[in-house]
N, C-alpha and C positions, 0 to 999 in steps of 0.2 A: 689619270692627274688632273686636277682642277685647273681650270683656265685662270690665266693671271697670276699664278703663283710664282714665286721664283724658281722653283723646281722645273716648272713648266717652260718658263723664259729660257732657263739654261739648256734644256732638253731641245727646245726649238733652235736655239742659237747653234748648238752642236750639231744638229741636222742640216743646218744650212751650211756650216762649214764642211761637213762630210759630203753634201751634195756638190759643193763647188769644187772639191778634190777630185771626186768621180768624174765631174764635168771636165775638168782639165785634162785628166788622164785620157778620157775618150776623145777629146779634140786631138791630142797628139797621136793617139791610135789612129784615128782618121786620116790625119796628115800623112802617116807612114804608109798606110794602105794604099793611098793615092799617089805614092812616089813623091811626096813633097808638094809641088806646085799643083798638081790635078786632084789632090785631096784636101787642099786648103779651103776652098769654096764650099763643097759638100759638107766637110766637118763643120764649118762655122754655122751653115744653114741647119744642121742637125742638132748641134749644141743650142741654138737658139730654140729650135723646136722643144727639146728637152726642158730648157729653162721655162718655156711658155707653159708646159704642162705641169711643172713643179709650182709654178706661181697659181695656177688653177687647182692644184691638189689632184690632179689626174694621171699623174705618172706612176706607172707600175713597170717593174723590171728595167731599170735604166740601160742595161748593156744590150737587152733583147731589142728594145725600142730603138737604141741608137743605130744599130747594124741594119735593121729592118728599114728605117727611114734613110739612112746613109746611102745604101745601094739603090734605093728607090728614087732617090732625087740626085744621083751622082751627076748625070750630064745636065740636068737643067741648073744644078748649083753651079757649075762651071759656065754654063751659058749666061747666068745672072750676074755673077760676082767675078767672073774670070779676068774681064778687062780691067776694072777698077784695081784689082789685087795685083795683076802683073804691073799696072802703073805705080802702085805704091812700092812694090819690090825695086823696081828701076830707080825710084826717087831715093829710096834707102841706100841703094848702091852709090849713086851719085853723092849722097852726103857723105859716105865713107871715103869716096875718091877726093871730095874737096877738102876733108879735114886731113887726108894723108899728104896732099901737095900743099905747099905754101903759097896759095894763089891770092892776088890783089882782090880786095872787097869780099873776102872769105865770109865774114860775118854776115853780109847782106844776102849772100846766096844761101847761107845756111837757114837764115830767117824765112826767106822765101819757100825754100824746099820744105821746111817745117809746116808752114801755113798750108801748102799743098797736101802735104801727107796728112795733116789733121782733117782737112775737107774730105779727102778719099777715104779716111778711116770713118769718118761720120757717115758718109754715103754708104759705105759697106755695111755698117752697123744698123743704119735706118732701113736699108733693102733687106737685110736678113730678117728683121723684126717685122717688116711689111709683108714679107712672104708668109709669116704665120697668122696674119690677119686678113689679107686681101687676096682674092683670086684675080691676077692680072696675067697678061702674056709676058713671057720672061723678059723681053726687052723694055718693058714698061716700068719694071721696078725701080731701075736706076732714075729714070725721069721722074717718077712719082716720088721717090726717096727725096731727090734734090729739091723738088718743089715744096715737100712737106717741110724740109729743114728751112728753106728761105721763109715759108709763111708761119712757122712756128718757132721763132728766134730764141725766146726764153728757154724753150725745153731743148733746142739745139745746143745753146750754150751751157745748159745744165749736163747735157750728155758729155760735151767736150770736157767739162769740169771733172765729172766723174771718172772718165777715163784718164785724164791726166792724173788724177790722185792716184788711182789704181797703178798707173805705170811708176810714179814717183816712189809710192810705198813698197811696190814689188821690187824696185831696184836697191833699195835699202837693206833687204834681207836676201842673201843668196839662196836660189831655189824656190822662192816664193812665187816668181812669175810663171814658171812652168807647171807648179804643182798645186796652186791655189789661185793666184791673181787672175789667170785666164778665164777659168770658171765664174769667179767672183764678178769679174767685169762684164761676162755676158749676162749673168743673173741681175745685175744692177741695170744694165742698159735695156735688156728686154722688158723688164718690169716697167721701167720708165716709159719706153715706147708704146707698149701695149695701153698703158694707162692714158697717153696722149692720143693714141688712135681711138680708144672708146669715147673719149670726151669730145674728139672731133666728129665722131658719128653722131653722138647725141646732140651737138650743136647743128649738124647739117639736118638731122630729123626735126628739131625744134623751127629752123628756119623754114622747112618745107610746109611744117603745119601752119605757119603764119601765113604762108602765100596760099 
């Protein structure tokens, strides 16, 4: 097919939709294999890895690549993302409890918890993307991800906006979040973050040349 034609655009769009569905299914498979809490971190890292390969047109055999990377990075994934993911789950449970009981200043607590949840989600997303781009010690990823977020506020706000839109749109259609939005959100954020990392490295290289 010729590049730029309507048929090609439709074909590429359907390929992206198909890949997002596959990515969402693989995420849940990884979650189940790890018995829930232990499978969440490696499943996220592996899906971000597949998304990176797809962006670079280097992905072959999604399922084979997923399982190989998942088991190869299982313990490191939990080491890197385990703490913020546990914190996120605790905050989510606290939000449920607050809405269940009629507490004073309930709206204030909900807003504060939502802010902390958003920050943890961004840290997890950036650390997952950073793991695909930089070779660091496991305990450094969260620190570097937080620093990168603070020094790249426009990109951080855009990431938050995209994730928020995905969550809102997914909530409007039953079944969309588990079978499409998870993969779509990972594809969006990984592509955005990798672009930010590449620009950051180009900027650092140009600064070194001036010196």
